[in-house]
C-alpha positions in Angstrom: 0.0 0.0 0.0 2.8 2.3 0.9 4.6 1.5 -2.4 1.5 2.3 -4.4 1.0 5.6 -2.5 4.6 6.5 -3.0 4.4 5.6 -6.7 1.5 8.0 -7.1 3.1 10.8 -5.1 5.1 12.4 -7.9 2.3 12.6 -10.4 0.1 14.0 -7.6 2.6 16.7 -6.8 3.0 17.4 -10.5 -0.7 17.8 -10.9 -1.0 20.0 -7.9 1.8 22.3 -9.2 0.2 22.3 -12.6 -3.2 23.1 -11.2 -1.7 25.9 -9.1 0.0 27.3 -12.2 -3.2 27.1 -14.2 -5.3 28.6 -11.4 -2.8 31.5 -10.9 -2.7 32.1 -14.7 -6.5 32.0 -14.8 -6.7 34.5 -11.9 -4.2 36.8 -13.6 -6.1 36.5 -16.9 -9.4 37.3 -15.1 -7.8 40.2 -13.4 -6.5 41.5 -16.8 -9.9 41.0 -18.4 -11.6 42.7 -15.5 -9.2 45.6 -15.7 -9.6 45.9 -19.4 -13.4 45.7 -19.0 -13.2 48.5 -16.5 -11.0 50.6 -18.7 -13.4 50.0 -21.6 -16.5 50.8 -19.5 -14.8 53.9 -18.2 -13.9 55.0 -21.8 -17.5 54.4 -22.9 -18.8 56.4 -19.9 -16.4 59.3 -20.7 -17.4 59.2 -24.3 -21.1 59.3 -23.4 -20.6 62.0 -20.8 -18.6 64.1 -23.3 -21.3 63.6 -26.0 -24.1 64.6 -23.6 -22.1 67.7 -22.4 -21.5 68.7 -25.9 -25.1 68.3 -27.0 -26.2 70.1 -23.8 -23.9 73.0 -24.4 -25.3 73.4 -27.9 -28.8 73.4 -26.6 -28.0 75.9 -23.8 -26.5 78.3 -26.3 -29.7 78.1 -28.4 -31.8 78.5 -25.1 -29.9 81.6 -24.2 -30.5 83.2 -27.6 -34.2 82.2 -27.5 -34.6 83.6 -23.9 -32.9 86.8 -25.0 -35.3 87.3 -28.0 -38.2 86.5 -25.7 -37.0 89.1 -23.2 -36.7 91.7 -25.9 -40.2 90.9 -27.1 -41.5 91.2 -23.6 -39.9 94.7 -23.3 -41.4 95.7 -26.7 -44.9 94.6 -25.5 -44.4 96.4 -22.2 -43.6 99.7 -24.1 -46.7 99.1 -26.3 -48.8 99.0 -23.2 -47.2 102.1 -21.7 -47.3 104.4 -24.8 -50.2 103.1 -26.9 -52.6 105.8 -25.8 -50.2 108.7 -26.6 -48.1 107.2 -29.4 -50.2 104.8 -31.4 -48.1 104.4 -34.5 -44.7 103.8 -32.7 -46.6 101.4 -30.4 -48.0 99.4 -33.4 -44.4 99.2 -34.8 -43.2 98.0 -31.4 -45.9 95.4 -31.3 -44.9 94.1 -34.8 -41.3 93.9 -33.6 -42.3 92.0 -30.5 -44.2 89.5 -32.6 -41.2 89.0 -34.9 -38.9 88.4 -31.9 -41.3 85.9 -30.4 -41.5 84.1 -33.8 -37.6 84.0 -34.0 -37.5 82.6 -30.4 -40.0 79.9 -31.4 -37.9 79.0 -34.5 -34.7 78.6 -32.3 -36.6 76.2 -30.0 -37.8 74.3 -33.1 -34.2 74.0 -34.5 -32.9 72.9 -31.1 -35.5 70.2 -30.9 -35.3 68.9 -34.5 -31.8 69.4 -35.8 -28.9 67.5 -34.3 -26.1 69.5 -32.6 -22.9 68.9 -34.5 -19.4 68.9 -33.1 -16.0 67.4 -33.8 -17.1 64.1 -32.3 -20.8 64.1 -33.4 -22.6 64.9 -36.6 -24.6 63.6 -39.5 -23.4 62.5 -42.9 -25.4 64.0 -45.7 -25.3 63.0 -49.4 -23.3 64.9 -51.9 -24.1 65.0 -55.6 -21.1 63.0 -56.9 -21.4 60.7 -59.9 -21.1 56.9 -59.1 -17.5 55.7 -59.5 -16.6 53.1 -62.2 -17.8 49.7 -61.1 -17.2 46.2 -62.3 -20.9 45.3 -62.8 -21.5 44.6 -66.5 -24.7 46.9 -66.5 -24.1 48.8 -63.3 -26.3 48.7 -60.2 -30.0 49.1 -61.1 -31.6 52.5 -61.0 -33.6 51.6 -57.9 -30.6 50.1 -56.0 -28.5 51.4 -53.1 -24.8 50.7 -53.5 -21.6 50.7 -51.3 -18.3 51.1 -53.0 -15.4 49.2 -51.4 -12.1 49.7 -53.1 -12.6 48.6 -56.8 -15.6 46.4 -55.8 -19.2 47.3 -55.3 -22.1 45.8 -53.4 -25.7 46.7 -54.1 -29.3 45.7 -53.3 -32.8 46.7 -54.3 -34.3 44.9 -51.2 -35.7 46.7 -48.2 -33.9 44.7 -45.6 -30.4 45.8 -44.4 -27.5 44.8 -46.7 -24.6 43.5 -44.6 -21.4 44.9 -46.0 -19.2 43.3 -43.3 -20.5 40.8 -40.9 -19.0 38.5 -38.3 -21.3 35.6 -37.4 -24.5 37.3 -36.3 -22.9 40.7 -35.7 -23.1 43.3 -38.4 -20.0 45.6 -38.6 -21.0 47.7 -41.6 -24.4 47.8 -43.3 -26.6 49.9 -45.5 -30.4 50.0 -45.8 -32.9 51.7 -48.0 -34.4 54.8 -46.4 -37.0 56.5 -48.5 -35.3 57.5 -51.8 -31.8 57.1 -50.3 -29.8 55.0 -48.0 -28.7 54.9 -44.3 -25.3 53.7 -43.2 -24.6 51.8 -40.0 -21.1 50.9 -38.8 -19.0 49.9 -35.7 -15.3 50.9 -35.8 -12.8 49.5 -33.4 -9.1 49.8 -32.7 -6.6 47.0 -32.6 -7.3 46.5 -28.9 -11.0 46.1 -29.8 -12.0 49.4 -28.1 -14.7 51.4 -29.8 -13.4 54.3 -32.0 -16.6 55.4 -33.6 -20.2 54.3 -34.4 -22.5 55.3 -37.2 -26.2 54.8 -36.9 -28.6 56.0 -39.7 -25.8 58.3 -41.0 -25.3 59.9 -37.6 -21.8 59.4 -36.2 -20.3 59.5 -32.6 -16.6 59.4 -32.1 -15.0 58.2 -28.8 -12.9 61.2 -27.8 -10.6 58.9 -25.7 -9.6 56.6 -28.5 -8.7 58.5 -31.6 -5.7 60.3 -33.1 -7.0 62.4 -35.9 -10.4 63.4 -37.2 -11.0 65.2 -40.5 -14.3 66.4 -42.0 -13.5 68.3 -45.2 -17.2 68.6 -45.8 -20.5 67.3 -44.5 -20.4 64.4 -46.9 -17.1 62.9 -45.6 -15.7 61.6 -42.4 -12.0 60.4 -41.9 -10.9 59.0 -38.6 -7.4 57.7 -37.6 -7.0 55.6 -34.4 -4.3 56.0 -31.8 -2.0 53.8 -33.9 -2.4 56.3 -36.7 -4.2 53.9 -38.9 -7.0 55.2 -41.1 -9.7 53.1 -39.5 -12.5 54.9 -41.3 -12.9 56.9 -44.5 -16.5 57.3 -45.6 -17.9 59.5 -48.4 -21.6 59.8 -48.9 -21.4 60.1 -52.7 -25.0 60.8 -53.5 -28.4 59.7 -52.0 -28.1 56.2 -53.3 -24.4 55.5 -53.1 -21.6 55.6 -50.4 -17.9 54.8 -50.5 -16.4 53.1 -47.4 -12.7 52.5 -46.8 -10.8 51.7 -43.7 -9.4 49.0 -41.3 -12.3 47.1 -39.8 -11.6 45.2 -36.6 -13.9 42.4 -35.3 -14.7 41.9 -31.7 -13.2 38.3 -31.8 -9.6 38.6 -30.6 -8.4 35.8 -32.9 -9.5 37.5 -36.2 -7.4 39.9 -38.1 -8.9 43.0 -39.5 -10.5 43.5 -43.0 -8.6 46.2 -44.9 -10.4 48.2 -47.6 -8.4 50.7 -49.6 -8.9 52.4 -53.0 -7.8 49.3 -54.9 -8.8 46.2 -53.0 -10.4 44.4 -50.1 -8.0 42.4 -48.0 -9.9 39.7 -46.1 -9.2 38.1 -42.7 -7.8 35.1 -44.5 -5.3 37.2 -46.5 -7.3 36.9 -49.7 -7.4 40.0 -52.0 -10.6 40.9 -53.8 -10.6 43.4 -56.7 -13.3 44.3 -59.2 -16.0 42.3 -57.6 -19.7 43.0 -58.3 -21.8 41.6 -55.4 -25.5 42.3 -56.0 -28.9 41.2 -54.9 -27.5 39.2 -52.0 -27.9 39.4 -48.3 -24.5 40.8 -47.9 -21.0 41.2 -49.3 -18.3 39.9 -46.9 -19.5 37.5 -44.1 -17.0 35.9 -41.8 -17.6 32.9 -39.5 -15.4 32.8 -36.4 -16.6 29.4 -35.3 -16.7 26.3 -37.4 -20.2 25.3 -38.6 -21.8 22.4 -36.8 -21.1 18.9 -38.2 -23.6 17.7 -40.8 -25.5 14.6 -39.9 -24.9 11.9 -42.3 -28.0 10.3 -43.7 -28.6 6.8 -42.5 -28.1 3.9 -44.9 -31.3 2.2 -43.7 
């Protein structure tokens, strides 16, 4: 019995040491993950707080202007009440001015409520009037299609459901969808460490002020963002109401997947494949990636 116990002692000690190493490594990994999650959540909170402060400051400035106009209108109406019996014509003119000031104040409130407040980190992409670039489709996208240009390739659809330009498993990274007579763009842009750089939802973009290096908006139709590694992670141009051009480095949330790179000439996939002059039309999407293998197919029985 003692011999058997002694014989199993070394493997037991080895397994204990191995278990301790695995557990300590797991704890360190969990601590790193927790710290990273806290950093990401802090970054997201800061981004949200900055966005709310910026939008609130824009609204406050409009509020101040509206209050000032309303105060001037009140003064005009007060003067009308004081001097109407003695100076009717000036009082009538003042009354008209007061009505005009009240109308302007109401317009400012309407603008504040309806139009988005734009800043360096937040705005709306609006379509230009550019012609569609050359494309590899034999007859070009149909007249009623919406199209996204990716390097020298193009994807288009005439359907009403979203068109997934880039998709990982069930998560859509970039998509377009028909909206009235035009299109809407939706995208999620990440840096190499998988932190959020920017989001676009229905052509409205928000940029994380804690995770970017450079932002350029040459006009209201274009947005260029470089991440903290100075990579051009997003370059989007709203060409016209039915076409948009998207370039950049698109990271996926899965840590084991390299990015898809789209430049003026090509699309470089996660597998290292190069795509040029592709015409991808009337499908559910353009580039779909599966990070997990498909489930095994059941073989039909021979009975």
